[in-house]
GUKOLVO-719472 format. One line per 8 residues: number of its first residue (from 1); their letters; for each residue z, y, x of C-alpha. Coordinates in nm, 2 decimals. Each point is the difference from the previous one (the first is absolute). Layout:
NUM> A> Z,Y,X; ...;
! end
This chain:
1> MPTPFKGP> -7.98,4.12,3.45; 0.27,-0.27,0.05; 0.04,-0.26,-0.27; 0.32,0.06,-0.20; 0.26,-0.27,0.04; 0.02,-0.24,-0.29; 0.32,-0.18,-0.06; 0.03,-0.36,-0.13;
9> SPLAVSIS> -0.15,-0.07,-0.34; 0.23,-0.03,-0.31; -0.08,-0.37,-0.01; 0.10,-0.05,0.36; 0.33,0.19,-0.06; 0.07,-0.22,-0.30; -0.06,-0.32,0.19; 0.21,0.12,0.29;
17> ARIQDRKL> 0.29,0.09,-0.24; -0.01,-0.34,-0.16; 0.01,-0.18,0.33; 0.29,0.22,0.11; 0.18,-0.07,-0.33; -0.06,-0.38,0.04; 0.14,0.01,0.36; 0.30,0.19,-0.11;
25> REIQQRQL> 0.07,-0.26,-0.28; -0.04,-0.28,0.25; 0.25,0.17,0.24; 0.25,0.05,-0.29; -0.04,-0.36,-0.11; 0.07,-0.13,0.35; 0.30,0.22,0.03; 0.13,-0.13,-0.34;
33> FDENKDFH> -0.06,-0.36,0.11; 0.18,0.05,0.33; 0.30,0.17,-0.18; 0.02,-0.28,-0.26; -0.02,-0.25,0.28; 0.30,0.17,0.18; 0.20,0.02,-0.32; -0.07,-0.37,-0.08;
41> ETVRMKLS> 0.11,-0.11,0.35; 0.32,0.21,-0.03; 0.09,-0.16,-0.33; -0.08,-0.34,0.13; 0.22,0.04,0.31; 0.29,0.14,-0.21; -0.02,-0.30,-0.25; -0.04,-0.26,0.27;
49> GRLESNQF> 0.30,-0.23,0.00; 0.13,0.15,-0.33; -0.27,-0.13,-0.24; -0.11,-0.35,0.04; -0.24,-0.08,-0.29; -0.36,-0.07,-0.08; -0.03,0.36,-0.11; 0.10,0.13,0.35;
57> FNFSRCGN> -0.22,-0.27,0.16; -0.31,0.14,-0.20; 0.11,0.36,0.08; 0.01,-0.08,0.37; -0.35,-0.16,-0.01; -0.15,0.31,-0.18; -0.25,0.17,0.24; 0.10,-0.23,0.28;
65> EQIFRTCE> -0.20,-0.31,-0.11; -0.35,-0.04,-0.13; -0.17,-0.19,-0.28; -0.31,-0.19,0.10; -0.30,-0.04,-0.24; -0.23,-0.28,0.09; -0.34,-0.06,-0.15; -0.02,-0.35,-0.14;
73> SCRAVEKF> -0.37,-0.02,0.10; -0.05,0.15,0.35; 0.37,0.01,0.09; -0.02,0.37,0.10; 0.35,0.16,0.01; 0.12,0.35,-0.11; 0.35,0.14,0.06; 0.22,0.21,-0.23;
81> DYRCSLKW> 0.35,0.13,0.05; 0.27,-0.18,-0.19; 0.18,0.20,-0.27; 0.34,-0.08,-0.14; -0.05,0.23,-0.31; 0.38,0.07,-0.02; 0.08,0.33,-0.18; 0.22,0.11,0.29;
89> CPRCQWWL> -0.24,-0.08,0.28; -0.12,0.32,0.18; -0.33,-0.17,0.08; -0.07,-0.11,-0.36; 0.13,0.29,-0.20; -0.30,0.22,0.03; -0.25,-0.24,-0.15; 0.24,-0.12,-0.27;
97> ADRRKKVL> 0.04,0.37,-0.10; -0.37,0.05,0.03; -0.07,-0.29,-0.24; 0.24,0.14,-0.26; -0.16,0.35,0.04; -0.34,-0.14,-0.08; 0.13,-0.14,-0.33; 0.16,0.33,-0.09;
105> QVWAVRIA> -0.31,0.20,0.10; -0.20,-0.19,-0.27; 0.26,0.06,-0.26; 0.08,0.36,0.09; -0.34,0.13,-0.10; 0.08,-0.10,-0.36; 0.32,0.21,-0.01; -0.04,0.35,-0.14;
113> QPKHLVLT> 0.33,0.14,0.10; 0.17,-0.21,0.27; 0.36,0.08,0.09; 0.20,-0.10,0.31; 0.36,-0.06,-0.08; 0.28,-0.07,0.25; 0.33,-0.16,-0.10; 0.29,-0.01,0.24;
121> QRNFPILT> 0.35,-0.14,0.01; 0.30,0.04,0.23; 0.02,-0.17,0.34; 0.21,-0.32,0.03; 0.13,-0.19,0.31; -0.13,-0.35,-0.03; -0.35,-0.11,-0.10; -0.03,-0.33,-0.18;
129> ARKIREHT> -0.26,-0.18,-0.21; 0.23,0.05,-0.30; 0.01,0.37,0.05; -0.38,0.01,0.01; -0.02,-0.22,-0.31; 0.23,0.24,-0.19; -0.21,0.29,0.11; -0.33,-0.16,-0.13;
137> KNLARMRK> 0.17,-0.10,-0.32; 0.10,0.36,-0.06; -0.36,0.11,0.06; -0.11,-0.24,-0.27; 0.27,0.14,-0.23; -0.12,0.35,0.08; -0.36,-0.09,-0.11; 0.14,-0.11,-0.34;
145> SKSFEAVK> 0.22,0.31,-0.04; -0.07,0.27,-0.26; -0.06,0.25,0.29; -0.32,-0.20,0.08; -0.13,-0.03,-0.35; -0.30,0.23,0.07; -0.10,-0.21,0.31; -0.32,-0.20,-0.06;
153> GGCVSVEV> 0.03,-0.20,0.32; 0.03,0.01,0.38; 0.16,-0.16,0.30; 0.31,0.03,0.21; 0.05,-0.06,0.37; 0.35,-0.05,0.14; 0.09,0.14,0.35; 0.30,-0.08,0.22;
161> TNEQNGWH> 0.13,0.23,0.27; 0.31,0.02,0.22; 0.06,0.32,0.21; 0.33,-0.11,0.13; 0.19,0.12,-0.31; -0.04,-0.31,-0.21; -0.29,-0.17,-0.18; -0.21,0.20,-0.24;
169> LHSHWLLD> -0.21,-0.15,-0.28; -0.25,0.23,-0.18; -0.32,-0.05,-0.19; -0.34,0.17,-0.02; -0.17,-0.02,-0.34; -0.36,0.07,-0.09; 0.00,0.08,-0.38; -0.27,0.05,-0.26;
177> VRWLNMEK> 0.17,0.26,-0.20; -0.06,0.36,-0.12; 0.36,0.12,0.02; 0.35,-0.13,0.06; 0.34,0.15,-0.10; 0.16,0.00,0.35; 0.35,0.07,-0.13; -0.02,-0.32,-0.21;
185> VSQAWAAL> -0.15,-0.19,0.29; 0.28,0.11,0.23; 0.27,-0.09,-0.25; -0.15,-0.34,-0.08; -0.03,-0.10,0.37; 0.35,0.13,0.09; 0.14,-0.21,-0.28; -0.18,-0.31,0.12;
193> VGQEFAIV> 0.12,0.03,0.36; 0.35,0.10,-0.10; 0.00,0.36,0.12; 0.09,0.33,-0.17; -0.34,0.14,0.10; -0.30,-0.11,0.20; -0.26,0.19,0.20; -0.34,-0.06,-0.15;
201> KIKDVRDT> -0.33,0.18,0.08; -0.34,0.02,-0.17; -0.33,0.15,0.11; -0.33,0.03,-0.17; -0.24,-0.16,0.25; -0.34,0.08,-0.14; -0.25,0.07,0.28; 0.25,-0.11,0.27;
209> DYLKEVSK> 0.03,-0.32,0.22; 0.30,-0.14,-0.19; -0.09,-0.37,0.06; 0.15,0.01,0.35; 0.35,0.04,-0.13; -0.03,-0.27,-0.27; -0.17,-0.26,0.22; 0.21,0.06,0.31;
217> YVCEGSEI> 0.21,-0.26,0.19; 0.33,-0.14,-0.11; 0.13,0.16,0.32; -0.19,0.15,0.29; -0.03,-0.23,0.31; 0.11,0.28,0.22; 0.32,0.04,-0.19; 0.08,-0.38,0.00;
225> AAWPAEHI> -0.06,-0.02,0.37; 0.25,0.29,0.06; 0.28,-0.18,-0.19; 0.27,-0.20,0.18; -0.06,-0.38,-0.01; 0.28,-0.04,-0.27; -0.18,0.23,-0.24; -0.34,-0.16,0.06;
233> LEFVTAVR> 0.15,-0.35,-0.08; 0.18,0.14,-0.30; -0.33,0.16,-0.13; -0.22,-0.31,0.07; 0.25,-0.23,-0.17; 0.03,0.22,-0.31; -0.37,0.07,-0.06; -0.11,-0.36,0.03;
241> GRRFFFSF> -0.16,-0.12,-0.33; 0.06,0.34,-0.17; -0.28,0.20,-0.16; -0.04,0.37,0.08; -0.31,0.09,-0.21; -0.04,-0.03,-0.37; -0.27,0.11,-0.25; 0.05,0.04,-0.37;
249> GSLFKAGA> -0.18,0.12,-0.32; -0.36,0.11,0.04; -0.01,-0.09,0.37; 0.14,-0.35,-0.05; -0.25,-0.07,-0.28; -0.29,0.13,0.22; 0.12,-0.21,0.30; -0.23,-0.30,-0.05;
257> SIRAELAA> -0.31,0.21,-0.05; 0.08,0.22,0.31; 0.05,-0.31,0.22; -0.33,-0.14,-0.13; -0.17,0.33,0.08; 0.14,0.00,0.35; -0.09,-0.36,0.05; -0.36,0.07,-0.10;
265> QKPEIQPC> -0.01,0.28,0.26; 0.14,-0.22,0.28; -0.27,-0.11,0.24; -0.08,-0.37,0.01; 0.10,-0.21,0.30; -0.30,0.02,0.23; -0.15,-0.34,0.09; -0.02,-0.11,0.36;
273> ECGCSDFI> -0.31,0.08,0.21; -0.11,-0.36,-0.06; 0.00,0.07,-0.38; 0.31,-0.22,-0.08; 0.26,0.15,-0.23; 0.27,-0.27,0.04; 0.28,0.07,0.25; 0.32,-0.16,0.12;
281> YESEVDAI> 0.29,0.24,0.05; 0.27,-0.09,0.25; 0.29,0.17,0.16; 0.03,0.02,0.38; 0.25,-0.29,0.00; -0.23,-0.21,-0.23; -0.30,0.07,0.22; 0.19,-0.12,0.31;
289> LSEVRKMS> 0.12,-0.32,-0.18; -0.35,-0.06,-0.12; -0.14,0.02,0.36; 0.28,-0.24,0.12; -0.09,-0.25,-0.26; -0.37,0.02,0.09; 0.08,-0.05,0.37; 0.22,-0.30,-0.09;
297> KKRR> -0.28,-0.16,-0.19; -0.25,0.05,0.28; 0.24,-0.18,0.25; 0.02,-0.30,-0.23;
! end
């Protein structure tokens, strides 16, 4: 009698599924990296010749230069990509947002009834630092208004968009509150921004992935890259030195303990294979100049 066919064991199927899932994530990450690289280069080319500053110089270096880590003992060298850490850089946005999301993940588990609130205002033709400052001041006034009396704490993230019909500022709030009177919220926000009425939205976000909206970018790299050069320059100039994320109440008070908790979870810098834990960090330019100086000394 022929032996019946036996398929792969459940363990083998599970391992295979995990391998496939890991390969899929790696493919998606490479695609994201390539897309962000393209967006970065598009923005760089559009700004070239229009923005001459240290900020643009650092932006241009991002992803195109490397940082060298040299062991002080055995002189072994490791290379890392240089990051500009600018809030509007397509290459840096993802890890800046991820760092913020980690803080919120620790805090979010302490909230019994989280709410996601969106406040909007009408579009306007010219984006300036003053316009952004006025918007953030209105957000601070909103937090102190009677319509927010029941809010224990939270955070707010400001987003900027431009879909060829003017600049649009709106904010995403994560609130620790049981209930809000949305009619009063709408009236209070409309009065602050000088409108007869304002579109506001709220959603109970228990058991949902609400952190993505609150920790998202100031503006998507894909959108920035699609703008004409004049709009990119206007945006970059206006957002310089401006804050786009604020915490308050219970979240602000918990900030120090949350950062300490995350710092404790962060893996320590691994020592060199020789056992040394002391390193010298140099940029690509610094490393070249260092080699030139060494060669000059040898010739002497």
